[in-house]
Every structure is written in C-alpha cells, then in structure tokens.
N, C-alpha and C positions, 0 to 999 in steps of 0.2 A: 034214700040210700043211693038210688040211681044218680041222683044229682051230685052226691059226694063222690061217687065213683068217676063220674064225668070230670069233675074238677081235678081229681088225682091224675087222671089220664092226661089232661091238658098240661099239668105241671111237669109230668115226665117228658111230654113232647117238647116243652120249652127247654128243659135241661139238655135234651138231645140236640136241639137246634143250636143252643148256646155252645155246646161242645163242638159241633160241626163248624160253627162260625169261628170259634177260637182256632180250630185246626186250620181253617182256610186262611185266617189272618196270619197265622204262624208261617204257613207256606209262602204267603205274600212277603212277609218280612224276610224270609229266608232268601227269596229271589232278588228283591230290591237291593241295589248296592253291590251286587256280585257279578262275576263273569260267568256266563253260561254259553253252551254250544247251541247253535241254531242252524237251520237249513235255509238256503236262499230259495225262496219260492218264485220270485220274479224280479225283473229289472224294469221299473216304471219311470221312464225319462231319466231324471237325475236322482232317483231314489232306488234303494234296494229293499225289497220286501222280504222279511226274515221271520220264520216260524221257530220260536224257542220253546214250544210245548205248553204255552199258557193259553188263557181264554181267547186272547186276540194276538194277531200278528203285529210285528213292529216294523218301522221304517228307519233306514239309515241313509244319510246323504252319500251318494256315490263317491264323492271326492275323498271320503274317509277311508276308502279302500285303495287309494293311490299313494305312491311315494312322491316326494318333491321331484318335479321334472319328468315324471313318468305317467303313462295312462293307466287307469285301473284295470286289473285283470281278474274279473269275477263273472260267474255265469250261474244260471239257475241250477240247483242241485248241489252247489258247493256248500261244504260245512264250514262255518266260521264261528269265531268266538266274539261275543259282544257283551257289553256292559249294560245291565238292566238299571235304568235310572228310576222309572216308575212303572207300576203294573198297568196303569191305565191313565192315558193322558186326556186332554180336553176332547179329542175326537174319538175316544174310546179305544185307541190302539195302545199297545205297549211301547213305552219310550225307551229306545235302545241307542247305544253309542259304540261304534267300532273303535273310534279314536281312544276313548277312555279304557276300553278293553285292552287295546294294544299298550296303552300307557301303564296299566296295572301289571301286565306281563313283563314289560321292559323294566319297570321300576325295581322289581325283585333282582333282576340280573345286574342292573346298574349299581344297586346297593352292594352286591357282592364284589363287583369290580372296584368300587370305591374303597371298600374295606381292604382289599388286597393291593390297592394302588396300581391296578392294571389299566392299560389303555383301553379305550372304547372307540368304536367307529361311528362316525356321524357325517351328516351332510349339511353344509351351510346353505340355507334356502331363503333367508329373508333378512332385511335390515330393520332394526328398531333403534330407538334413541339410546345412544351410548354403545352400540355394538350390533350383534347379529343373532339370528335365531338358528339353532342347529337341531336337526332331526336325528335323535339317537335311536333309530329303529322304532319309533312310535312315541317316545317321550321327547318333548320339546325342551331344549336347554338354551341358556343365554351365554353367548360368547362376547365378553367385553372387548371393546376396540383395542385396548392395551394388550390383550392376550392373543391377538391374531397372529402376530409375527414378532421376531426379535427386534426389528426396526419398523418404523412407520411405513405403511403401504399406501400408495396413492390410489391404486386401482385394485379392488378386491374381486373384480369380476372373474378373473381366471380361477379363483378358489371356490366360486359358487357352484352348487349342485354336483360336487365331486366327493365321493367317499374318502375320508381321511381320518387319521387317528387323533384322539383328544385325551386329555387328562381331566377327570372330574375334580374340581376344586371344592365344591360345596353341594350338599343335597339337603333339602328341607321338604319332607313328604307332606307335612301338614299344610304347607303353603303351596306345594307342587312346584317348588323352585329347584332348578339344577343350574350350576355355573360351571362352565368348562374352559379349558385352555388349550390352544394349539401351540402357543409360544413355548410352553414347558417341553413339549415333544421335540421342537426344533432345538432347544437348548441342550437337551440330552444328546441329540445327534451331533450338535456342534461340538460338545465336549469330547465325544468319541473321535470326531474328525480332527479336533485340535491335538489330541494325544498322538494320533497316527501321523499328523503333519509334522509335529515337533521331532518325531523319531527320524524323519527322512529329510528335514530341512537343511539346506546348504547354500552358501553364497554362490551366485551364478545360476541357480536353478530358475527355470522359467515356469510360471504358474498362471492360471486364470483366476481372476477375482472379481468381486462386485464392489463398485464404488459405494461406500457406506455413508460417508460424510465429506463435505467440502468446506475448507477454511480458506483464509487469505493466503496461507503459506503452503497449502497443498491439499491432498485428499487422502482419506483413510479408506483402505481397500480391504474387504473381508476375503480372506483366502480360504475360507471354509473352516472356521473355528478359531482363527488367529487374524488379527488386524495388523496391517503394515502401513507405514506412512510413505506416500508417494509425494515427495517434495516438488514444489512448483518448478524448480530448476531441473528436475529429472523427468518432467513430462515430455518435453520436446526440445530439440536442439535450437529451435527458433524461440524468440522472446514471447513469453506468455505473461501478461500482466495479472491475470487471475485464473485459477484452475477452471472456473466455471465456463471459460471461453471454449474449452475443448472437452470437458467432462460433465456428466450429470449423475445425480444419485440414482442408483439402480443399474447403471451401465456396466456391462461385462467388459473387462479389459485384460489384456495379456501383459504381464509384468515380469521383471527379473529381480531376484533378490540380490541387492548390491552390498548389503551389510546385515549381519545377524549377530546379536549379542545373546548368547545362551543364558547368561546370568539374569539379565533383565527381560529377556524374551522380546526385545525391541527389534523390529524388522524394518529396514529401509528398502524401498522399492524404486525401480526405475522403468520407464517406458522407452525413453530415447535410446537406452543402451541396446535395444533390440533393432535399432536402425543404424545405418552406416554413419560414421562421424564425418560431417561435412568439412571439418577442419583438417582432415587427414592429408590432403594434397593442396590445401589452400595457399601455402607458402609459395608454391610454384606459380599460382595464378595471380595473387594480389601482390605484385611487385611495386616498390616505391616508384612513383612517376606515372603509373598506368591509371587510366580513367575508366569509370564504370557509371552506370545509372542504377539508382536504388530508390527505395521508398522510405520515407521518414516513419520510423516505428515508435519512437518515444522522444519526448522533449523534456529537458531538465533546465535548471537555472544556469548550468555551465555549458550547455551545448545540446546537440540533437544526435540520436542514434539512427543510423541508416541501415536498413536491411538490404544486403547485397544479393543474397539468395537465402533459401530456407536454411536456418540454423547459423548463418553468418551475418553479423552486422558490425559496423564500425562506428566510431564516435567522431563527429565534427565538432571540435571545440568552438565556443562562441567567437574566439579570436580568429578562427579560420573560416568564418561564414561569409564575411563581407569585407571588402577593402575599406569601406567608408562608414558603415554603421557600427559605431563603437558604443560600449556601455548600454547596449540594447538587449532586452531579453530575447533569447532565441525564438520564442513563440511569436515575436513580432516580425521575424524574418522568414520563418517556414511554418508549415502546419502539418499535423499528423496525416499520414497517408500520401503526402505530396511526393511526386517523383522529382528527384534532383540528380544532377551530374556531380560526381565527386572524383577527387584524385587521391590515390594512396600516398600518404606521407611517411608512414612507418608501419611495420608489421612485426608483432611479437607473438610467435607461436606458443611459447611457454605460458604466457599470460592470456593467450587467446584475445589479443587486442589489435585492432587495426585503427590507426589514426588517419582520418580523412580530412580533406580540405574542399570547400566549395568555391572559395574565392579564387583558387588556383585555376579553376576552369573558366574564369572571366578575365577580361583585360584589366591590367593594373593601372588605375587612373593616375597613381603617383608617378609611375614610370613614364606614362604618356606625357604628363605635365613636365617632368624633368627633361624629356627629350625635345620639347618645344620651347622651353624657357631656361634662362640661366640667371645666376646671381647678378644683381645690378639692374635687371629688367624692371620696368614700372608696370604695374597692373591696376586694373580698376575692378572693384567688386562690391557686392552688397554685404552690409554688416548682418551676419546671421545670428550671432550670439554675443552677449556682453557678460564677462565675469569680473571678479574682483582683481584678476591679474592681467586682464587685457581684452582685446577684441578678436573675434573670429570672422574672417572675411572670406566670402565665397570666391574660389579661384575658377571653378566651373560648376556644372550642375551637381557634381559628386563630391568634391573635396574642398576643404577650407584651409586657409593659411592663418597664422596667428600673429597679431601685433601685440607684443608685450607692453605692459604699462610703461616701461622705461623707454619704449621706442615710439611713443605717441607724440610727445612734445619735448623740445629742448628745455623749455622754461619750467614746466610743471611735471614732476615725477610722481606725484601723489594720485590717489584715486579720483581726485577732483577733475583730472584730465579726462575721465570717462564721461563726465556729465555733458560734454559737448556732442555725444553720439547717442543714437537710438537704433533699434533693430529696423532694418529696411533702408537705412541710409546708404548711399553710394559713396565710396571713398577711394582715393588713390593711395598706393603704397609702393614701396620698393622692396624687391626680393633681396634679403640680406643673407639667407642661408637656405639650402635645399638638401634634404636627406631622404630620398625615396624609400630606402630600406627601412628606416624608422618611421616612414610615412609622416614626415614633417616638412613644412615650408614656413620659414620665419620671415615676417614682413616688418617694415618700418615706415611710419608716416613721417616722422621728423626728418629722416634722411633725404626726403624730397627737397629739403632746403639746406642751406649752409649752416653749419654749427656756429651760432653767434658767439660761442665761448671758445672757439678754436684758438689754440695757443696758450690758453690759461693753464693747461697742464704741463706746459713745457717746463722742464726742471723738476716737476713733481713726479718722482719715480721711487721705486723701492730702494732703500738704502741711502737716499739723499737726506741731508740735514737742512731743515727750513726753519725760518722764524715765523711763528704764527701768533694770532691774537685770540685770547680767551673770549668766547661769546656766550657760554652758558656753563653753569656748574650744577652737577647732579650728585646724588649720593654715591654713584658708582663710576662716574667719569667726568672728564672735562672736555667740553665741546669747543672747537677752535675754528678759525677761518684761515685759509692759506690763499691770500690774494682776494679778489672780489667775489668769485663765484665757486671757489673750491673750499669744501669744508672737511673737517677731520674730527676724529675722536681719540682721546687719550684715556685708556681705561685706568682705573684706580691703581692696579698693580704695576702700571707703567709710569706712574708719576714720579718715582724716585727709586734709586737703588737701595736707599735706606728704608726699611719697613716702617719706621716711625714717621717718615716723611710722606708716606703714601696716603695723603689726606686731601681730597678735593677742596676742602674749605680753606686751605692755606693759599689758594689762588683767588684772583679777583677778576671780574669781567673787565675786559680792556687791557689786561696785563699781557705783555709780550713774553713768549717763551720759545726756547730753542728745543727742537725734538727731531728724532730720526723717523723717517717714513718706513713702516713695516709692510704695508700693502696699499694698493691703489685700485679703486673701482672707477675706471675711466667713464663708463656709461653714466654712473651716478655722480661723477665728479666728487668723489668722497675718498678720504684717505684714513688709514689707521696709523697712529704715531706712538712713539715711546720716548719719554724723557730719560727713563732708566737706561735704555740702550745707548742714547746719546752720551750719558755720563760715563758708562762703561768704556765706550770708544775713546772718550777724552782721557780717561785714566791710562788706557793702553798706549795711547799716543805719547802721553807725558813720560811713561816709563821708557818708551822707545827713544825719545829725544834726549832725556836727561839721565837715564839710568847708567849709561856707560861712562860719562864724564864725572859723575858725582858718586864715585864708588864709596859704599858704606853709608850713604845718606838714607834717611828714612823716607817712607812714602810721603809723609807730610812735608818734608823738606823739598822733595821733588815736585809735589803739587804747588808748593809755595813759589818755587823758582819758575814753574811753568806759568803761574798766574802773573808773576812780575814781568815775565817776558812778554806775555800777552798784553799787559797794560802799557808797556813801552811802545808796543806796536800801535 
C-alpha cells in the first residue's frame, strides 16, 4: 500500500509541475512579440541594459535611442518601452528592440493618419535605390525619387535631416512597408498659391519666379503655382542665341508680366523690360556717317551683326563688308567676337535697325585706281580668272578688270579665243571703260592693234538698204553676208510682208536679196535685217511718186507703173 501511495503522490507532483510549466510558457508567449516597459539599468559602451521584469535583463543598441542627425538622450533609471523579441537568447539574456517598439507605437498612429488622409511629419535621413528613407518618428518609410518634388532636384542635401510634412501613399503592415510623398504636399500648396496668384495677376506686375525649364525659344518660369513663358527675345536687350547662355534651371529671377490671357491663363514674361531701353536715345548717337567700333555677335549668309553696345547691334550686309571680296560668305571675311570698325549708313528707330558698312572705313581701291588711270591707258596684269564670257585681269593687288569675250580678238569672237590663255599669264590690255561707282573697269586686248576690218561697216547703219547674199537657211531665219566680214540675220517674220511668203525655204544659198537694216552690233560686226520693212518702204515711196498723177488708179496700177519706171532706169 505504501508503494501505491508513493506512486499516487508522484503523479500529483507531475500534474502540478506540468501546470506550473504550462503557466510559465503562457507567460513567455504573452511577453514575446509584445511591447513592454522597462527600466534602464546601465549604459555599457554602445549598449543599453534594460530590466523588463523577466528572468534576465536585455540589451539594446544605443543607436536605437537616437533620432537621425541627433545624439541619444538616455540615462540609467529612465523608463522606456521596448519590444520583446525572445525571452532568452544565445547568451541567456532577453532579446529586446527599441526600434521595433517605436515602430509598433508609430504604426498605429500612422494608420489612423493614413485613413484620415492627414499629413505626417518625417525626416529624410538616407538614400536607397530609387529614392530615400524617411523616419516617421520611429517607422521607416520609402520616399520614391519621383515624389520628392514637383520638378527634378539635382541636389537633395538641403532637404536631408529636416522635419517636414509628407502624405502616406501606401501602407503594408504585413511586409512593414510604408511609401510616402513630399510632392503631393507641394502640389497642394502650389494649387493654393495658384488660386491666390490668379486673383491678383495683372500686366505690368513684377514677380519673383524660379526657372523651371529651358528650351530653344525661351524659359518657363514658375511663379508659385503658375508657369509663365519668358521668350528668348525678352530676356535681354542684347542678342542671346540660346536662353542657357544667361539662365539655368532652379535660378531665381525677377520678371515682369507683359501679357496675360485670362481665358487660356497664358502668361508672357519679360526680364529686359525691367532695364532701361538702350534704343531710347540711340537715334541721337548713331547718325549716318559716324563711325564706331563694335564686336561681331552673329554671322549669317547675308552679312554679320555687330554689337555696338549692350542691347544695340547693327547689320553689315555682305555687300558692305569689302570693296573687293564679292560673292564670298561673310564668315570668310570676319569671325565671331572680332572687333571691327563700322560706319552708320542708315538708322530706323521704328524697326530698330541700324545698317552698317565696313568697307566705308577703308580706302576705296576703285576710286584710287580711277584717280591714277584713264580710258585709253594700257595696263599689264595677271590673268586671275577665266570664265565663259571673258578674262579677269589683275589691275593691282585688290581689284580686277574684265576683258569681255568680244574684246579679246578681232578675228575670233567665240569661246575658242579663250583657249590661248590660262591663269597666271601676264597680258597687256587697254582700258576702254571705267566706272568706280559700279566697281567696274572694262579692258580690251584686241584694241591694242588696229581693226583689220575697219571701214567694212561704212554704210551699214540702222535704216540703210543693202544688197546681201544668202549664206545659210534655217527653220527660223535666213543668214546673210553684207560684204566680206559683216554678217546678218533675217528672221522668218521679216522675210516678206505677205504671211504666206514668210518661208525660209523659198530662198537659196548664194541668192542676192535687198533688205533694210533694223540694228547693227558693231563689235560683233553683225546686223539684223528685214525684207518686209524694205517692201513696205517701197510701197510707200511708190504711192508718193505716182499717187498724185494717177488719180483713181489702183494700187496694182501704181506698182506696175513704178516697176516699169524702175526698168527703164
């Protein structure tokens, strides 16, 4: 019996022990994963020793009690809330976490703010891939790069470690993820500012703005909720090729509203309007004939712009750049930023245009040549260029004279005459015409010798009647010779007064015909003739000679009588 009693007692003790163990484990489960209060026992180097009323004390890293950018403020005896991760770690101590405790506290408050769409305060304290980390009073949130500001920010350093408002975009407690936005806060403020700005906006108003974007044609300036366009022509009175020369994104600028469309809410801005207009008294200074020094500010195909002072520039047309360099691109005469002397040729205040000349500030080589030479002088020069219509011969280092194809040879007036010359040849010629104003000097090589055909044009003049010989027949004309070295052309319509007889094929090579000279090219020794004009003159003469004595006679009778009279002679 004693043995049985002993066994019963052992069973009761086991039940009691099991109950105590279950109670102990329940307490353990109750503590693990929860936030409890503890007392700071000691600060051991970078560790804080905390008693939470369990079997063993726990340790928490000192850094978990500090805020980003601040030193920890904690001392022995302080009561703090910590999160119990495990009742007993590998070293036998309770595993605690201040950061997780703070996170648990904050999560509840953040969830309430998120539900109410309220703002929360946080501090940007670190960078991660795609954005930044934000401390929301103990809970760490992710701030995407696109949600930092309304526009891209190059330097985020000024925003770091400063308390500022955020909106919570997303929360996922199971994953411990929070996504926030600073941009939405700014957009709300921007919308409020926009409404206030629109109420008070007026043309002529001067405002401060921030350069938001730069394009080829200007810059967009954020006025604090509204964007305005600052056109490149309204940035400065002086020439600006691209807005980026004087502006940069993020720059604060003072601007004036020069146009405002209430319907479209389009705003045109100006910076130069805040400065004195340099053209105001320019008309008194830039008088035609006065000379100034300036800087080449821009080069185009048709000339170069010269900056005379800040905000005032004039155009030197390519024709006014050089006395001698013709058909040359302005870029081969001047270069950008080069200092040049110019003369004012014309001033137009209404169009804000100043016409300038560079060559007027230099000696005119054409006038100099005209002062030392005259028509009939013989010159010697180098063949500088050969074209299909003649030769260009150097008169001096700067200017050329031209020998026209017809003035090269008495005998040959075709392009074959050019075959006897090449660039660099030295030739002699006679000056036959000078016109310094038109910058022209005409030369002749053939006139250095006597005209071998002199006298052959005697009697060949406009209005004269000549007998010529047919040398060639074409579809549109009859070619003739007048003497040995003078040729002529009778066009188809001039072959007869009768339309039916205006046919070149009724003539034969070698046939003699009478015709009236309509014009003469003495240089080419060539004439234009008309048989029709000759016939009309003959009829008029017949009417004059016989019309008064043969009253009532027909035209045919008169012509018949005239022919009979001619035959008798």
